[in-house]
Backbone as a chain_set.jsonl record, in Angstrom:
{"seq": "MARKDGKRVTVTLRSTEGTGTSYTTSKNRLNQRERLEVRKYDRVLRRHVLFRETR", "coords": {"N": [[-3.89, -1.202, 12.284], [-1.696, -1.479, 15.086], [-2.624, -2.18, 18.497], [-2.327, 0.003, 21.327], [-1.731, -0.992, 24.203], [-0.152, -0.835, 26.418], [1.7, -2.832, 27.064], [4.187, -2.821, 25.891], [6.992, -0.733, 26.323], [8.722, 2.336, 25.833], [12.181, 2.697, 26.12], [15.238, 4.258, 27.237], [18.566, 3.824, 26.331], [21.628, 4.332, 27.785], [25.064, 5.207, 27.483], [27.627, 3.522, 29.296], [30.111, 4.549, 29.535], [30.13, 7.242, 29.91], [29.913, 9.179, 27.907], [27.622, 10.366, 27.05], [26.163, 9.451, 24.942], [23.222, 8.003, 23.561], [20.635, 5.574, 22.967], [17.326, 4.803, 21.814], [14.818, 2.399, 22.428], [12.369, -0.258, 22.441], [10.76, -2.353, 24.874], [9.268, -5.375, 26.101], [7.26, -5.125, 28.792], [6.157, -7.098, 30.393], [7.624, -9.471, 29.977], [10.322, -8.816, 30.405], [11.483, -7.818, 33.215], [13.727, -6.791, 34.539], [16.399, -4.317, 34.198], [17.516, -3.384, 30.953], [20.467, -4.416, 29.269], [22.808, -3.836, 26.816], [25.329, -4.365, 24.364], [26.432, -1.868, 22.357], [27.239, 0.352, 19.585], [29.25, 3.108, 20.301], [29.264, 6.3, 19.197], [30.914, 8.445, 19.813], [33.237, 7.421, 21.078], [33.895, 5.618, 19.144], [33.733, 2.809, 19.213], [32.471, -0.397, 20.405], [30.509, -0.455, 23.306], [29.113, -1.023, 26.611], [25.686, -0.478, 27.061], [23.202, 0.744, 29.217], [19.848, 0.539, 30.468], [18.072, 3.461, 31.283], [16.012, 5.221, 33.637]], "CA": [[-2.848, -0.651, 13.118], [-1.56, -2.212, 16.338], [-3.179, -1.555, 19.703], [-1.392, 0.526, 22.325], [-2.339, -1.372, 25.469], [0.765, -0.628, 27.538], [2.606, -3.937, 27.352], [5.525, -2.424, 25.456], [7.337, 0.589, 26.82], [9.928, 2.892, 25.219], [13.246, 2.896, 27.103], [16.451, 4.913, 26.765], [19.816, 3.144, 26.666], [22.676, 5.333, 27.925], [26.407, 4.629, 27.51], [28.247, 3.426, 30.617], [31.416, 5.208, 29.491], [29.975, 8.639, 30.281], [30.033, 10.086, 26.768], [26.337, 10.998, 26.799], [25.503, 8.83, 23.798], [22.076, 7.207, 23.98], [19.747, 4.966, 21.99], [15.994, 4.5, 22.315], [14.272, 1.145, 21.939], [11.198, -0.657, 23.215], [10.849, -3.691, 25.434], [8.036, -5.901, 26.643], [7.304, -4.932, 30.242], [5.757, -8.324, 31.074], [8.645, -10.509, 29.857], [11.624, -8.338, 30.864], [11.297, -6.957, 34.374], [14.988, -6.134, 34.911], [16.898, -3.305, 33.256], [18.115, -3.912, 29.74], [21.884, -4.127, 29.046], [23.155, -4.235, 25.452], [26.558, -3.787, 23.819], [26.135, -1.161, 21.116], [28.314, 1.198, 19.097], [29.306, 4.48, 20.808], [29.789, 7.102, 18.093], [31.946, 9.351, 20.307], [34.447, 6.627, 21.288], [34.085, 4.83, 17.929], [33.871, 1.388, 19.531], [31.309, -0.965, 21.076], [30.54, -0.399, 24.766], [27.892, -1.46, 27.267], [24.634, 0.517, 27.256], [22.216, 0.313, 30.205], [18.566, 1.226, 30.472], [17.867, 4.5, 32.302], [14.583, 5.43, 33.931]], "C": [[-2.848, -1.362, 14.47], [-2.152, -1.435, 17.514], [-2.066, -1.071, 20.61], [-1.971, 0.214, 23.698], [-1.352, -1.327, 26.635], [1.675, -1.785, 27.87], [4.04, -3.633, 26.931], [5.767, -0.991, 25.881], [8.626, 1.041, 26.132], [10.946, 3.189, 26.299], [14.429, 3.584, 26.43], [17.652, 4.121, 27.241], [20.92, 4.186, 26.665], [24.024, 4.628, 28.065], [26.962, 4.621, 28.932], [29.599, 4.126, 30.671], [31.333, 6.7, 29.786], [30.098, 9.625, 29.139], [28.728, 10.816, 26.471], [25.591, 10.435, 25.61], [24.352, 7.963, 24.284], [21.332, 6.676, 22.761], [18.374, 4.841, 22.627], [15.512, 3.222, 21.653], [13.029, 0.836, 22.751], [11.418, -2.059, 23.742], [9.488, -4.082, 25.98], [8.131, -5.868, 28.16], [6.966, -6.217, 30.99], [6.855, -9.376, 31.064], [9.992, -10.095, 30.417], [11.416, -7.347, 31.992], [12.558, -6.164, 34.701], [15.42, -5.129, 33.841], [17.653, -3.967, 32.114], [19.578, -3.489, 29.647], [22.283, -4.692, 27.693], [24.484, -3.608, 25.077], [26.236, -3.186, 22.462], [27.294, -0.228, 20.781], [28.181, 2.606, 19.672], [29.998, 5.335, 19.751], [30.888, 8.053, 18.543], [33.272, 8.606, 20.461], [34.841, 5.804, 20.064], [34.45, 3.378, 18.234], [32.609, 0.911, 20.239], [31.514, -0.93, 22.587], [29.19, -0.869, 25.297], [26.941, -0.289, 27.458], [23.628, -0.056, 28.215], [20.962, 1.154, 30.115], [18.523, 2.246, 31.606], [16.379, 4.694, 32.49], [14.255, 6.887, 33.958]], "O": [[-3.899, -1.799, 14.941], [-2.176, -0.205, 17.521], [-0.988, -1.665, 20.657], [-2.631, 1.063, 24.298], [-1.696, -1.748, 27.739], [2.373, -1.73, 28.883], [4.992, -4.125, 27.538], [4.876, -0.145, 25.813], [9.516, 0.23, 25.878], [10.631, 3.854, 27.286], [14.6, 3.505, 25.214], [17.75, 3.783, 28.421], [21.133, 4.857, 25.655], [24.114, 3.575, 28.695], [26.793, 5.584, 29.681], [30.171, 4.278, 31.75], [32.366, 7.359, 29.903], [30.365, 10.803, 29.376], [28.726, 11.788, 25.715], [24.492, 10.894, 25.297], [24.476, 7.268, 25.292], [21.391, 7.251, 21.675], [18.263, 4.779, 23.852], [15.762, 2.986, 20.471], [12.674, 1.593, 23.655], [12.153, -2.854, 23.156], [8.659, -3.225, 26.284], [8.997, -6.52, 28.743], [7.436, -6.413, 32.11], [7.011, -10.107, 32.043], [10.747, -10.955, 30.868], [11.197, -6.161, 31.745], [12.476, -5.001, 35.095], [14.879, -5.098, 32.736], [18.334, -4.975, 32.295], [19.903, -2.332, 29.914], [22.119, -5.887, 27.443], [24.751, -2.457, 25.423], [25.825, -3.886, 21.537], [28.209, -0.04, 21.582], [27.127, 3.231, 19.549], [31.171, 5.125, 19.443], [31.726, 8.438, 17.727], [34.314, 9.097, 20.026], [35.979, 5.348, 19.956], [35.34, 2.796, 17.613], [31.77, 1.723, 20.629], [32.566, -1.328, 23.086], [28.248, -1.083, 24.534], [27.335, 0.766, 27.956], [23.225, -1.21, 28.073], [21.004, 2.324, 29.736], [18.887, 1.943, 32.743], [15.582, 4.371, 31.609], [13.104, 7.257, 34.189]]}, "num_chains": 1, "name": "protein.A"}
């Protein structure tokens, strides 16, 4: 089983359109210092929108 040494952290991606839809994913804290931005599918709007990492 893999070690949990704290290099990867679980983050929440929230929709920028204000629908309340969110995804959870993990990122490497050492390689990606800035907030994550990904275009993903919003199930409420039924289209792809920008999702940003929340803290």
